[in-house]
SEGULO-213196 format. One line per 3 residues: their letters; for each residue y, x, z of N, C-alpha, C. Coordinates in steps of 0.02 Angstrom, whole numbers. Each point is the difference from the previous one (the first is absolute). Layout:
A	Y:X:Z:Y:X:Z:Y:X:Z; ...
END
This chain:
MKK	1111:-1366:28:56:18:-18:64:12:72; 36:40:-1:48:0:72:45:-68:-40; 21:-27:61:54:-43:8:82:25:-27
LSV	42:-3:-59:58:31:4:64:-50:68; 48:44:18:21:-28:48:61:-29:-44; 37:-30:41:65:-70:-43:41:50:-55
ATT	26:65:45:51:27:-1:-37:57:-62; -44:26:-8:-36:49:-65:-9:-52:-41; -5:-76:-1:-23:-30:-48:81:-1:-40
AVL	40:-24:47:69:2:-45:25:45:-20; -10:66:22:9:61:-28:-18:-6:-72; -74:-8:10:-26:2:-81:28:-51:-61
AAF	7:-61:60:21:-54:-73:79:6:-34; 48:58:40:58:32:-15:5:37:-54; -53:43:-10:-31:34:-52:-51:-14:-42
GLP	1:-62:5:-61:-33:-59:-56:20:16; -25:17:56:-62:20:9:-76:-24:15; -41:-40:-15:-49:-25:25:-23:0:64
ATA	2:-58:48:-9:18:81:-77:5:22; -25:66:-21:-69:-2:13:-7:69:34; -41:25:36:-5:63:31:-81:23:-15
AAE	-2:64:0:-69:35:-17:-46:-36:57; -86:-16:-20:-29:-26:44:-49:65:2; -24:-15:72:-23:45:39:-49:-10:-19
YPE	-35:89:18:-47:21:-39:-59:-27:68; -80:-8:-23:-20:-35:-63:9:-73:-37; 0:-3:-43:25:-74:-17:-54:-8:-47
KPV	-40:73:-21:-50:-44:-81:-64:44:13; -45:7:-34:-64:20:22:2:97:0; -16:29:46:-10:58:-1:-58:42:-40
EFV	-11:54:-34:-75:16:-9:14:69:27; -37:19:29:-34:75:28:-42:28:-44; -8:61:-47:-12:36:-50:-41:56:29
VPF	-63:-19:-7:-66:51:35:-8:45:-64; 8:54:-34:-19:21:-57:-78:50:0; -46:-68:27:-69:24:25:-27:-68:-20
PPG	-69:18:-6:-55:-58:-31:7:-30:97; -15:-79:-6:-11:-24:82:-72:16:36; 16:-3:61:-50:22:43:16:48:36
DLE	29:49:-2:10:74:56:52:-19:53; -15:53:45:64:-5:47:67:-34:-20; 14:55:-48:84:-41:-19:9:-62:-8
DIL	-70:-34:-36:8:-73:-35:17:-50:68; -57:31:45:-36:-50:26:90:-10:67; 37:83:14:56:-27:38:33:-34:-7
TRM	19:27:-57:65:-45:-36:-23:-51:-20; -46:-52:-8:-13:-50:4:19:-44:60; -25:56:62:23:-40:64:78:2:-1
IAD	55:45:-17:57:3:-6:18:-45:-49; -15:-14:-55:9:-81:-42:-18:-57:41; -46:-7:36:-11:-52:38:55:-15:34
EFQ	-1:51:60:58:-7:46:69:-14:-37; 24:27:-30:73:-6:-43:-23:-89:-26; -18:-32:-18:-18:-52:-34:-1:-61:73
ATY	-31:24:53:1:-52:43:75:16:35; 21:69:3:58:21:28:79:-47:-37; -8:5:-61:52:-19:-43:14:-64:-17
GVP	-91:-17:-19:8:-69:-46:-25:-6:-60; -6:68:-43:20:-13:-68:-59:42:-13; -9:-15:-69:-89:42:-21:-7:62:18
AAV	-37:41:19:-15:77:-5:-34:13:-28; -18:54:-65:-72:-7:-16:6:84:-31; -91:48:20:-3:37:-25:-23:35:-64
VNK	29:20:-59:-21:0:-59:-28:78:-20; -68:-6:-16:-32:68:-20:21:21:-37; 23:58:-24:34:23:-76:-38:74:3
PGG	-83:-6:-18:-5:67:1:14:40:-68; 2:91:-3:23:22:-46:-23:28:-38; -90:-21:13:-61:46:-34:23:64:-3
GGG	-19:37:-58:9:81:0:86:20:25; 58:-51:3:52:11:46:5:10:57; -68:-21:26:10:-2:83:39:-61:-1
PFP	55:10:66:36:-29:24:80:-20:-46; 10:40:-21:48:17:-18:35:-39:-59; -46:-43:-41:15:-47:-49:48:-74:31
GAA	-45:-29:64:20:-34:44:67:17:42; -2:64:5:54:9:38:82:5:-27; -20:26:-76:61:-25:-56:6:-53:-10
EVA	-36:-78:12:2:-72:-2:49:-12:70; -4:35:44:47:-13:70:76:34:-30; -16:55:-35:78:28:0:13:-35:-58
GAA	-30:-47:-19:69:-18:-73:24:-80:30; -42:-22:55:31:-58:19:66:-1:36; 21:-52:11:81:-26:31:-30:24:67
PDG	63:64:14:15:22:90:-1:-46:37; -21:-82:9:14:-32:32:-55:-28:74; -35:46:-4:-69:-27:76:-42:-52:-57
YTI	-3:-27:-55:-48:-56:-21:-81:52:-30; 39:84:0:-71:16:-38:4:81:56; -66:2:31:5:48:55:-78:39:-16
GSF	23:73:-5:-68:49:1:-45:-6:42; -69:3:7:-25:15:48:-36:95:-8; 7:50:5:-3:50:-28:-29:55:29
VID	-48:37:-17:-13:72:17:56:51:6; -16:34:26:33:70:13:26:40:-71; -70:-21:-38:32:36:-88:56:-27:-33
IPV	11:-50:20:58:-44:-55:85:23:35; 5:27:51:69:45:13:-5:67:-6; -56:20:-1:-8:87:-6:-14:21:-57
VGP	-57:-39:-34:-25:34:-60:41:-46:-64; 11:-68:20:38:-49:-60:45:39:-53; 38:34:42:50:37:-62:-25:33:-47
EVG	-60:15:18:-12:66:-29:-55:-9:-78; -20:-77:25:-50:-50:-43:25:3:-77; 63:0:-39:11:-6:-61:46:-64:-2
IPS	0:-57:58:22:-61:-17:69:3:12; 35:-4:-44:72:-12:31:33:-44:22; -15:-53:25:27:-34:50:-45:27:66
LNP	-29:33:-7:-39:49:76:73:56:36; 10:28:-78:53:48:10:63:-3:-3; 47:11:44:-26:23:66:-1:-43:40
NPF	-55:-14:61:6:-42:38:10:-48:14; -4:-68:-30:30:-56:24:-5:-44:71; -46:36:14:8:-33:73:7:0:69
EPV	14:-30:44:-10:24:89:-36:-37:28; -37:24:71:-55:-56:33:37:-25:38; -60:-59:-2:19:-43:65:-22:9:63
GIF	-67:39:-16:-33:26:53:-70:8:-7; -51:55:19:-61:-12:10:-36:-26:25; -43:-22:4:-43:-28:30:-90:8:2
LTY	-16:53:-43:-82:17:-1:-7:81:-26; -53:28:64:-23:70:-47:-69:-13:22; -17:17:-95:-67:-23:-4:-42:57:52
PFV	-56:-21:17:-58:53:50:-30:33:-52; 22:33:-32:-29:91:-55:-44:25:53; -64:5:-39:-32:63:72:-20:47:-75
IAA	-33:68:54:-36:31:-51:-58:1:44; -57:-4:-36:-68:-28:25:-62:56:-43; -44:8:43:-77:22:-27:-54:-17:51
SKD	-39:-21:-19:-82:-13:8:-10:28:86; -15:-32:27:-41:21:77:-42:87:-18; -52:-21:-42:-34:63:-28:31:63:-16
APY	66:-24:-28:24:68:-22:7:67:68; -5:40:-54:6:86:72:70:4:11; 49:-61:3:60:22:42:31:-70:33
ASI	31:0:43:-2:-45:32:96:-12:24; 39:58:-40:56:3:27:26:33:-69; 89:19:-6:32:21:-78:-21:69:18
EEL	2:21:57:-2:80:-1:-87:13:-13; -45:-35:25:-61:4:-11:-22:-2:-98; 40:-50:-14:4:-14:-73:34:49:-45
AAH	39:49:27:26:49:-31:-41:58:17; -42:15:52:-21:41:3:-59:0:-39; -25:-48:-15:-75:-35:-63:41:10:-52
AKD	35:-34:-40:40:15:-64:8:71:-28; 8:44:36:6:64:-12:-62:45:-19; -54:-29:12:-59:13:-32:-41:-42:-24
NDV	23:-60:-5:-44:-47:-43:39:-64:-29; -24:-43:-46:32:-41:-49:-10:-46:54; 59:-34:-16:21:-58:42:52:-69:-61
ALG	-37:-42:-12:5:-52:-47:67:-42:35; 51:-16:-22:41:-46:24:25:-71:-35; -7:-59:25:11:-64:-40:60:-22:32
HFG	47:-28:-66:57:-40:27:2:-48:-23; 67:-33:4:33:-53:-64:38:-4:-36; 22:85:-6:52:12:-65:9:75:22
SFL	20:51:-21:49:47:15:62:-1:-9; 24:-55:-23:77:-5:-1:20:-45:77; -38:-8:45:3:-50:51:24:38:67
IPT	47:4:47:5:31:43:-51:26:38; -22:-48:19:-66:20:58:-47:61:-29; -28:-15:-71:-14:53:-25:27:66:-1
QVT	64:-16:-23:52:75:1:-9:50:70; 3:-47:49:6:7:55:-72:41:29; -61:-29:-39:-66:27:-2:1:81:-13
FAL	31:-5:-69:-23:63:-19:74:44:20; 39:8:22:50:21:47:-45:42:47; -11:-64:53:-50:34:55:-33:67:-10
AKK	-52:-31:-49:-50:58:-32:29:70:0; 45:3:-60:38:59:-15:29:20:87; 33:-23:12:-3:23:81:-26:30:26
RGF	-43:-27:14:-66:21:27:-51:46:-32; 17:21:-40:-23:78:-59:-48:-36:-33; -11:-53:-32:-71:-28:-43:35:-46:-61
DYA	-44:4:-35:25:-69:-49:-80:-19:-15; 15:-60:-29:-63:-59:-11:-27:23:-53; -90:11:-16:-24:34:-58:6:-57:-48
SEA	12:-45:20:15:-64:-41:29:-64:30; 31:-37:-49:24:-71:37:2:-57:-67; -7:-28:25:-7:-74:-68:28:-55:40
AFD	48:-46:-31:20:-51:21:-64:-75:-18; -1:-33:45:-34:-63:23:23:-65:-10; -42:-58:-15:46:-62:-24:2:-42:110
ALD	-79:46:14:-18:-5:84:-17:33:14; 24:13:74:-20:59:54:-18:-34:56; -66:4:-22:-18:-48:100:-72:45:28
CNT	-38:-45:28:-73:30:30:-50:17:-51; 9:-37:-58:-66:25:-58:20:74:-26; 87:13:-11:0:42:-21:-6:81:5
LAS	2:-17:85:-24:76:36:-75:-12:5; -29:-59:5:-63:-3:5:-75:24:-56; 58:-16:-69:-36:9:-56:6:88:-5
GDA	54:37:19:20:46:-20:38:38:-57; 45:-58:-22:18:9:-53:82:27:22; 8:10:51:55:44:37:-31:27:66
DVI	23:53:17:-7:26:75:56:-16:57; 46:-20:-32:63:-1:30:36:-60:-27; 31:-65:48:44:-48:-46:58:-4:37
NTT	36:-7:-41:77:-23:31:15:-65:-26; -7:-47:47:12:-80:1:21:-47:40; 7:-53:-16:24:-17:88:-58:-41:34
LQL	23:-11:75:-65:-12:62:-40:-42:-3; 54:-62:-31:-47:-63:3:-43:-1:-56; -24:41:-51:-45:17:-34:-76:23:26
ILP	25:42:64:-52:44:-4:-26:-34:61; 52:-63:31:-18:-15:72:-80:-22:22; -34:-15:-39:-78:-42:-7:-38:57:3
CLD	15:76:-2:-44:17:-2:31:73:55; 46:-14:22:29:55:45:-45:25:59; -49:-10:9:-42:27:48:-42:47:-31
QVT	2:19:-85:-35:48:-33:51:46:-29; 66:-7:25:63:29:-37:28:41:36; 25:54:2:37:40:33:78:-15:-38
VLA	37:-7:37:90:-1:-27:49:54:14; -6:65:-47:0:50:28:115:-7:17; 22:-20:-38:66:-9:29:23:-73:-42
SIG	46:-25:20:67:-80:-29:51:37:-16; 15:-34:-66:61:28:-17:48:-60:28; 42:15:23:57:-52:31:33:44:62
SER	64:-31:22:32:20:54:-44:10:69; -33:-49:17:-39:-19:53:-52:-16:-1; -61:45:48:-55:-26:-5:-20:-102:-20
IDL	-67:10:-16:-28:-68:-14:-18:-9:60; -1:-75:28:-15:-23:64:-92:-20:-4; -7:3:-63:-79:15:-16:-44:60:16
TPD	59:36:-25:-41:77:11:32:18:19; 31:8:89:57:25:34:-31:65:28; -48:50:-34:-21:79:50:-19:12:-74
TPT	64:-16:-59:-7:27:-77:65:59:-4; 30:38:4:66:24:-7:19:-25:-89; 71:-15:14:46:-2:-76:16:44:-26
VGE	-10:5:-66:-5:71:-55:82:14:28; 51:-27:29:64:17:30:-19:46:70; -57:-23:23:1:45:52:-32:69:-34
LEP	-51:3:-23:-21:56:-14:44:56:-46; 54:-52:-51:55:55:-14:56:-49:-19; 54:22:41:46:-39:3:43:-12:-53
ELD	-20:57:-37:43:9:-71:-17:-65:-48; -59:-27:22:-30:-49:-48:-1:-56:21; 50:-26:43:-3:-74:49:4:-48:-55
VSL	-16:-29:-41:27:-60:-38:-45:-35:-12; 9:-76:2:-52:-54:-15:15:-34:-67; -50:-36:8:14:-75:-76:16:-57:33
WNG	46:-35:7:26:-43:20:52:-49:-32; 14:-66:2:0:-37:-29:69:-31:40; 54:-17:-46:57:-31:47:25:-59:-57
LFV	65:-49:18:32:-27:-44:69:16:-22; 18:-4:-69:56:43:-43:45:-66:-23; 56:9:-17:59:-44:-15:34:38:-46
HKD	34:-21:-64:45:37:-27:30:41:33; 32:43:4:55:31:43:78:-46:4; -1:-41:-53:81:-40:-16:-26:-72:48
TPA	-49:9:28:-21:-89:43:53:3:58; 29:-56:25:25:-4:27:-11:15:87; 27:19:64:-30:26:46:-35:-51:42
DVR	43:-78:-18:-35:-47:53:-71:-17:-21; 29:-5:-65:-83:-31:-30:-43:55:30; 2:53:-8:-36:92:15:-33:-34:77
EKI	22:-23:40:2:-17:79:-37:-41:6; 12:-67:-49:-56:-67:0:-60:18:-4; -5:45:-54:-57:23:-24:-48:42:60
AAV	34:48:11:-27:63:75:-13:-66:56; 48:-36:22:-43:-44:49:-52:-18:-13; -11:-55:-47:-59:-23:-28:-65:42:12
AAK	18:71:-24:-65:31:-2:-5:40:47; 49:10:54:-30:5:53:-26:-32:39; 17:-64:9:-27:-47:35:-98:-18:-25
AMA	-5:5:-65:-54:-3:-31:-55:57:11; 23:68:8:-28:62:18:-26:3:88; 38:-59:33:-20:15:56:-38:-65:38
SEK	-31:-41:-67:-14:-55:31:-94:21:13; -18:-40:44:-71:23:2:-34:13:-57; -3:-42:-71:-21:3:-55:-11:74:-25
AKK	72:34:-3:-13:71:-12:-22:27:37; 0:-4:73:-35:57:49:-76:-11:-3; -22:-55:-25:-90:-3:-9:8:43:-56
LSA	12:-11:-67:-5:48:-53:13:32:17; 47:64:33:1:68:3:-54:13:64; -36:-39:43:-56:8:34:-56:9:-45
ETG	1:-54:-39:-54:4:-37:-25:54:-43; 55:28:-29:-5:51:-58:21:78:26; 24:12:50:46:64:6:49:12:-24
ASV	42:-60:-22:70:15:-44:23:-12:62; 73:52:-7:72:-32:42:62:-23:-27; 0:-60:38:40:-58:-32:56:6:57
YWL	63:-9:-32:45:20:49:74:-52:-45; 49:23:32:54:-15:-33:60:45:11; 13:32:-39:46:61:2:57:-14:-42
GAD	70:2:40:65:-6:-36:21:20:-53; 54:-14:-35:19:28:-69:35:67:14; 19:30:59:31:52:-10:-60:58:32
EAQ	-43:-28:57:-49:40:-7:-68:16:-64; 2:-50:-34:-27:10:-60:15:35:-61; 94:-2:3:24:65:-37:-11:60:4
ARI	5:11:74:-10:68:13:-86:25:4; -27:-59:9:-87:24:-4:-14:30:-87; 36:-32:-41:-1:-8:-79:19:92:-3
END	79:14:13:26:59:8:-33:63:14; -46:-24:63:-50:71:30:-62:-7:-42; -34:-59:-33:-68:-1:-21:21:36:-78
TKT	46:1:-28:17:16:-64:22:85:25; 21:21:35:2:77:30:-80:13:-18; -29:-34:60:-75:29:17:-52:-3:-75
LGT	29:-33:-39:-27:-12:-77:-7:51:-36; 71:25:18:29:69:-43:-51:62:28; -26:15:67:-38:47:28:-68:-29:-35
VSG	-14:-64:0:-77:1:-18:-7:9:-75; 44:-29:-45:-2:26:-74:18:90:-5; 38:22:35:-29:71:-7:-53:22:28
LIG	-52:-5:32:-50:6:27:-46:15:-54; -1:-74:-36:-63:-25:-32:39:25:-70; 46:28:-24:13:12:-56:36:-35:-45
N	14:-57:4:39:-74:-11:67:22:-50
END
């Protein structure tokens, strides 16, 4: 705790107030809430941040996974919204929380109660097909799909990468003949013919990358592991949006608390461990501060409005 000066102590005593001062943050355990099951990129990187937080400040810091089942990440986000705005409960959220959260019917998420501390991850989502397919680019896919049935596999029609994939097809003048959600989208999905084109994360098809054509990546920058593959944003600038993850706190959380969280997160994302994960998976790992994160959210909200208009949401 901060030590009070003799003069301050005397003033407090004169008014009959206790001679105590507010403890500096953090003084007790901190929770980082990930509203998904453990094991994916956001979980691994948030654990790196929690470990760095504990090492830096000497208080326990843990990742708590609170998957929402059919409610997606929103029930977990609602729990963070209901916690005290003191920095001891921090949300590790995908873009959907601030952008879609206010529309899902959970009162604590409308209006959006969160502000970003920063963004640290862009998922390496790609649109891919088998090397045996009669198309090796989005242009060739569009030409083929106008006269042939093409089946799309994805992780869910509500996910932003899936919606971007639908919108890209609309911009290129075609529709997928069928589309379906899969629990897993990997080498076997293409090899078995369950889908002709898949919208998945690059790390899931790395084992068979020599047998796959990556038609486009979904993100603001090309993926290092597929440097010759254009982004959707390059092909259609109106659709330049990606699935990212960041740290969020309640908007009433003090600025000095946010700064301490951000400092730790920035250090963790610059670590060799984080760089190694990026190199191995194709994920983009970085630290984007609060102001830039808020600007990205505002821009992405506009872009998603364009996407929704194209696909009729």
